[in-house]
Kinemage of the C-alpha trace (Angstrom):
@kinemage 1
@onewidth
@group {chain A} dominant
@subgroup {mainchain}
@vectorlist {calphas} color= white
{ca met a 1} P 0.001 0.042 0.002
{ca tyr a 2} L 1.395 3.293 -0.976
{ca lys a 3} L 2.212 5.589 2.123
{ca phe a 4} L 3.468 9.094 2.212
{ca asp a 5} L 6.013 10.124 4.605
{ca ala a 6} L 5.458 13.796 4.915
{ca lys a 7} L 8.055 14.665 7.417
{ca arg a 8} L 10.929 12.855 5.425
{ca val a 9} L 9.760 14.202 2.302
{ca lys a 10} L 9.725 17.719 3.451
{ca asp a 11} L 12.942 17.575 4.993
{ca glu a 12} L 14.366 16.243 1.810
{ca cys a 13} L 12.866 18.900 -0.358
{ca val a 14} L 14.415 21.628 1.999
{ca lys a 15} L 17.630 20.091 1.518
{ca trp a 16} L 17.034 19.805 -2.375
{ca ile a 17} L 16.281 23.749 -2.397
{ca lys a 18} L 19.442 24.388 -0.392
{ca asn a 19} L 21.474 22.156 -2.635
{ca trp a 20} L 20.119 23.696 -5.796
{ca phe a 21} L 20.890 27.195 -4.853
{ca glu a 22} L 24.217 26.358 -4.030
{ca glu a 23} L 24.776 25.259 -7.597
{ca asn a 24} L 22.600 27.636 -9.356
{ca gly a 25} L 22.384 30.927 -7.187
{ca lys a 26} L 24.486 30.815 -4.433
{ca glu a 27} L 23.614 34.339 -3.277
{ca cys a 28} L 20.300 34.689 -4.994
{ca lys a 29} L 16.917 35.003 -3.534
{ca ala a 30} L 13.975 32.804 -4.201
{ca val a 31} L 11.157 34.731 -5.821
{ca val a 32} L 7.551 33.144 -5.265
{ca gly a 33} L 4.382 34.203 -6.850
{ca ile a 34} L 2.041 34.275 -3.833
{ca ser a 35} L -1.728 33.803 -4.188
{ca gly a 36} L -2.625 32.573 -0.757
{ca gly a 37} L -3.352 29.145 -1.795
{ca lys a 38} L -1.719 25.869 -0.583
{ca asp a 39} L 1.009 25.489 -3.642
{ca ser a 40} L 2.433 28.960 -3.287
{ca ser a 41} L 2.270 29.002 0.535
{ca val a 42} L 3.878 25.837 0.847
{ca val a 43} L 6.584 26.616 -1.824
{ca ala a 44} L 7.544 29.909 0.128
{ca ala a 45} L 7.445 28.007 3.451
{ca leu a 46} L 9.953 25.520 1.983
{ca cys a 47} L 12.083 28.244 0.659
{ca val a 48} L 12.202 29.897 4.029
{ca glu a 49} L 13.396 26.964 5.897
{ca ala a 50} L 15.868 26.233 3.287
{ca leu a 51} L 17.461 29.712 2.652
{ca gly a 52} L 16.176 31.943 5.462
{ca lys a 53} L 13.350 34.453 5.460
{ca asp a 54} L 15.818 37.166 4.234
{ca arg a 55} L 16.218 35.314 0.881
{ca val a 56} L 12.742 34.829 0.103
{ca val a 57} L 10.535 37.365 -1.868
{ca gly a 58} L 6.743 37.222 -2.299
{ca val a 59} L 5.245 38.852 -5.181
{ca leu a 60} L 1.568 39.201 -5.194
{ca met a 61} L 0.091 40.235 -8.757
{ca pro a 62} L -3.906 40.906 -8.563
{ca asn a 63} L -5.453 41.564 -11.870
{ca gly a 64} L -7.565 44.518 -10.729
{ca glu a 65} L -9.447 43.788 -7.361
{ca gln a 66} L -8.582 40.416 -5.672
{ca lys a 67} L -11.071 39.880 -2.846
{ca asp a 68} L -8.763 37.200 -1.024
{ca ile a 69} L -5.637 39.190 -1.451
{ca asn a 70} L -5.554 39.510 2.330
{ca ile a 71} L -4.773 35.738 2.836
{ca ala a 72} L -1.688 36.236 0.555
{ca ile a 73} L -0.401 39.178 2.627
{ca asp a 74} L -1.121 37.430 5.922
{ca leu a 75} L 1.180 34.448 4.606
{ca cys a 76} L 4.116 36.633 3.915
{ca arg a 77} L 3.482 38.410 7.268
{ca val a 78} L 3.429 34.920 9.033
{ca leu a 79} L 6.537 33.783 7.189
{ca asp a 80} L 8.025 37.284 7.771
{ca ile a 81} L 9.345 37.745 4.218
{ca glu a 82} L 9.543 40.687 2.088
{ca tyr a 83} L 6.738 40.926 -0.442
{ca his a 84} L 5.675 43.344 -3.233
{ca ile a 85} L 1.969 43.946 -4.613
{ca ile a 86} L 2.268 44.517 -8.411
{ca asn a 87} L -1.088 44.918 -10.024
{ca ile a 88} L -1.240 43.708 -13.577
{ca his a 89} L -4.623 44.824 -14.501
{ca asn a 90} L -3.409 47.957 -16.484
{ca ala a 91} L -0.712 45.929 -18.422
{ca phe a 92} L -3.500 43.249 -19.196
{ca leu a 93} L -5.976 45.982 -20.458
{ca ala a 94} L -3.160 47.471 -22.494
{ca val a 95} L -2.120 44.297 -24.156
{ca lys a 96} L -5.779 43.249 -24.729
{ca arg a 97} L -6.627 46.546 -26.434
{ca glu a 98} L -3.557 46.577 -28.783
{ca ile a 99} L -4.343 42.806 -29.992
{ca lys a 100} L -7.994 43.379 -30.424
{ca asn a 101} L -7.131 46.534 -32.434
{ca ser a 102} L -4.906 44.581 -34.696
{ca leu a 103} L -7.021 41.424 -34.974
{ca asp a 104} L -10.274 43.391 -35.938
{ca asp a 105} L -11.545 42.948 -32.503
{ca his a 106} L -11.107 39.306 -32.320
{ca trp a 107} L -10.436 38.196 -28.795
{ca ser a 108} L -10.912 34.565 -27.531
{ca lys a 109} L -12.201 33.375 -24.095
{ca gln a 110} L -9.201 31.265 -23.815
{ca thr a 111} L -6.819 34.138 -24.371
{ca glu a 112} L -8.703 36.183 -21.756
{ca thr a 113} L -8.082 33.474 -19.305
{ca asn a 114} L -4.353 32.637 -19.975
{ca leu a 115} L -2.941 36.143 -20.763
{ca pro a 116} L -2.994 36.902 -16.986
{ca ala a 117} L -0.990 34.034 -15.970
{ca arg a 118} L 1.581 34.741 -18.628
{ca leu a 119} L 1.842 38.531 -17.531
{ca arg a 120} L 2.462 37.335 -13.985
{ca met a 121} L 5.477 35.208 -15.165
{ca cys a 122} L 6.798 38.341 -16.943
{ca val a 123} L 6.461 40.136 -13.656
{ca leu a 124} L 8.064 37.286 -11.748
{ca tyr a 125} L 11.077 37.291 -13.861
{ca ala a 126} L 11.354 41.076 -14.102
{ca val a 127} L 11.490 41.129 -10.259
{ca ser a 128} L 13.634 38.140 -10.087
{ca gln a 129} L 16.392 39.816 -12.538
{ca thr a 130} L 16.020 43.146 -10.598
{ca leu a 131} L 16.669 41.646 -7.220
{ca asn a 132} L 19.120 38.812 -8.223
{ca gly a 133} L 16.643 35.942 -7.584
{ca arg a 134} L 15.373 32.581 -8.971
{ca val a 135} L 11.819 32.072 -9.728
{ca ala a 136} L 10.058 29.175 -7.999
{ca asn a 137} L 7.558 27.143 -9.966
{ca thr a 138} L 4.450 26.496 -7.820
{ca cys a 139} L 2.634 23.745 -9.770
{ca asn a 140} L 1.942 20.248 -8.328
{ca leu a 141} L 1.602 16.842 -9.830
{ca ser a 142} L -2.062 16.745 -10.035
{ca glu a 143} L -2.412 19.901 -11.997
{ca asp a 144} L 0.297 19.071 -14.474
{ca trp a 145} L -1.068 15.430 -14.935
{ca val a 146} L -4.150 16.942 -16.518
{ca gly a 147} L -2.612 20.199 -17.936
{ca tyr a 148} L -4.096 22.439 -15.495
{ca ser a 149} L -1.572 25.107 -15.869
{ca thr a 150} L -0.668 27.801 -18.356
{ca arg a 151} L 1.998 27.263 -20.797
{ca tyr a 152} L 4.836 29.696 -20.415
{ca gly a 153} L 2.682 31.014 -17.210
{ca asp a 154} L 2.487 29.379 -14.132
{ca ser a 155} L 3.639 26.116 -15.786
{ca val a 156} L 7.269 27.474 -15.669
{ca gly a 157} L 10.201 28.705 -13.501
{ca asp a 158} L 13.929 28.111 -12.428
{ca phe a 159} L 13.127 25.339 -9.696
{ca ser a 160} L 10.046 23.327 -8.884
{ca pro a 161} L 9.692 21.911 -5.340
{ca leu a 162} L 6.341 20.571 -5.717
{ca ser a 163} L 5.960 19.168 -9.237
{ca asn a 164} L 6.207 15.499 -8.182
{ca phe a 165} L 3.557 15.691 -5.183
{ca thr a 166} L -0.039 15.455 -5.697
{ca val a 167} L -2.508 17.800 -3.974
{ca ala a 168} L -3.193 15.599 -0.764
{ca glu a 169} L 0.681 15.286 -0.397
{ca val a 170} L 1.304 19.035 -0.881
{ca lys a 171} L -1.240 19.601 1.992
{ca lys a 172} L 0.609 17.086 4.299
{ca ile a 173} L 4.008 18.990 3.569
{ca gly a 174} L 2.224 22.158 4.334
{ca tyr a 175} L 1.364 20.953 7.947
{ca glu a 176} L 4.894 19.721 8.224
{ca cys a 177} L 5.942 23.211 7.541
{ca gly a 178} L 3.877 24.489 10.373
{ca leu a 179} L 1.531 26.468 8.121
{ca ser a 180} L -2.107 26.842 9.408
{ca glu a 181} L -5.305 25.272 7.939
{ca arg a 182} L -6.243 28.654 6.507
{ca phe a 183} L -3.433 28.679 4.024
{ca ile a 184} L -3.649 24.924 3.313
{ca glu a 185} L -7.170 24.234 2.958
{ca lys a 186} L -8.371 27.305 1.192
{ca ile a 187} L -10.748 26.229 -1.741
{ca pro a 188} L -8.375 26.794 -4.901
{ca ile a 189} L -9.703 29.024 -7.349
{ca asp a 190} L -7.830 29.415 -10.738
{ca gly a 191} L -7.402 33.024 -10.375
{ca leu a 192} L -8.347 33.588 -13.804
{ca cys a 193} L -11.911 32.914 -14.522
{ca gly a 194} L -13.138 32.918 -11.043
{ca lys a 195} L -14.108 29.260 -10.959
{ca thr a 196} L -12.881 26.716 -8.273
{ca asp a 197} L -10.297 24.211 -9.748
{ca glu a 198} L -12.739 21.254 -9.460
{ca asp a 199} L -15.259 23.072 -11.099
{ca asn a 200} L -13.130 23.486 -14.042
{ca leu a 201} L -11.736 20.150 -13.990
{ca gly a 202} L -15.035 18.076 -13.395
{ca phe a 203} L -13.872 16.021 -10.814
{ca ser a 204} L -12.155 16.182 -7.386
{ca tyr a 205} L -8.487 16.204 -6.660
{ca ala a 206} L -9.116 13.350 -4.326
{ca ile a 207} L -10.298 11.205 -7.164
{ca leu a 208} L -7.256 12.354 -9.293
{ca asp a 209} L -4.779 11.769 -6.707
{ca lys a 210} L -5.897 8.263 -5.867
{ca tyr a 211} L -5.924 7.510 -9.636
{ca ile a 212} L -2.411 8.928 -10.059
{ca arg a 213} L -0.940 7.051 -7.222
{ca thr a 214} L -2.665 3.714 -7.314
{ca ser a 215} L -4.411 3.507 -10.634
{ca glu a 216} L -7.751 2.797 -8.854
{ca ile a 217} L -10.789 4.696 -10.019
{ca glu a 218} L -14.621 3.914 -9.860
{ca asp a 219} L -16.177 6.067 -12.349
{ca met a 220} L -14.658 4.963 -15.802
{ca glu a 221} L -16.124 8.172 -17.508
{ca val a 222} L -14.200 10.260 -15.037
{ca lys a 223} L -11.125 7.887 -15.908
{ca glu a 224} L -11.451 8.584 -19.624
{ca lys a 225} L -11.559 12.293 -19.082
{ca ile a 226} L -8.372 12.045 -16.925
{ca asp a 227} L -6.296 9.970 -19.355
{ca thr a 228} L -7.528 12.215 -22.316
{ca met a 229} L -6.625 15.257 -20.532
{ca his a 230} L -3.189 13.682 -19.549
{ca lys a 231} L -2.378 12.574 -22.993
{ca lys a 232} L -3.452 15.843 -24.537
{ca asn a 233} L -1.384 18.056 -22.292
{ca leu a 234} L 1.879 16.030 -22.064
{ca phe a 235} L 3.359 18.448 -24.276
{ca lys a 236} L 3.418 21.140 -21.568
{ca leu a 237} L 5.824 19.215 -19.495
{ca gln a 238} L 8.237 18.488 -22.384
{ca leu a 239} L 11.102 20.481 -23.708
{ca met a 240} L 9.966 22.354 -26.941
{ca pro a 241} L 10.570 20.123 -30.097
{ca ser a 242} L 13.449 21.174 -32.391
{ca phe a 243} L 14.419 20.121 -35.696
{ca val a 244} L 17.621 18.157 -35.772
{ca pro a 245} L 19.195 18.086 -39.325
{ca val a 246} L 21.409 15.606 -40.500
{ca ile a 247} L 24.698 17.081 -41.069
């Protein structure tokens, strides 16, 4: 039976972050996009334990008004880390306006959903370069499995502490980090279209996590949906294909 040792894994992940920065940015800071949800909260907490609070910077990036931004601010205060609030709304509107003007007012719903995530990654890298940092990826295995991330948005970064852990495992690591239930059990909302993750997916993370780790699932329609999403979105986890000429 599969058993997850959260304490051991948390300690090993902290050590991995330490070693990664020794090799890839000895004097650099970890720059983390903070939403107030479990993933960014756990990544920030792991980085604080690995590097110390003075080497972790939180970046909050609302798109206009963000009703739950106080949770993200409280997380930064609890961890006692430097944080900056950078609103992307004006940039989003400007890019949207220029694209619509150029494309005869054409603008897709998917573009509306994904552009903010890509703008946020631009902001993270701008902050990171300015402060001599390295950008943390905050995706988890469950999201990556079904492609629930934006390519060249939240799917990228310089190092990824949680990409091999399911949602349930991330939560357990979070408790081992000493985070409160408020940060770990916050209902995940994509921050893009306002729906919860599970509303968008059409199934629960509990079902997905169990299927990933044990291959067990009762609803065959959900199984087919997960398998289709996984296959369809594998390209997001792979390096960009490049043509290799015969020379």
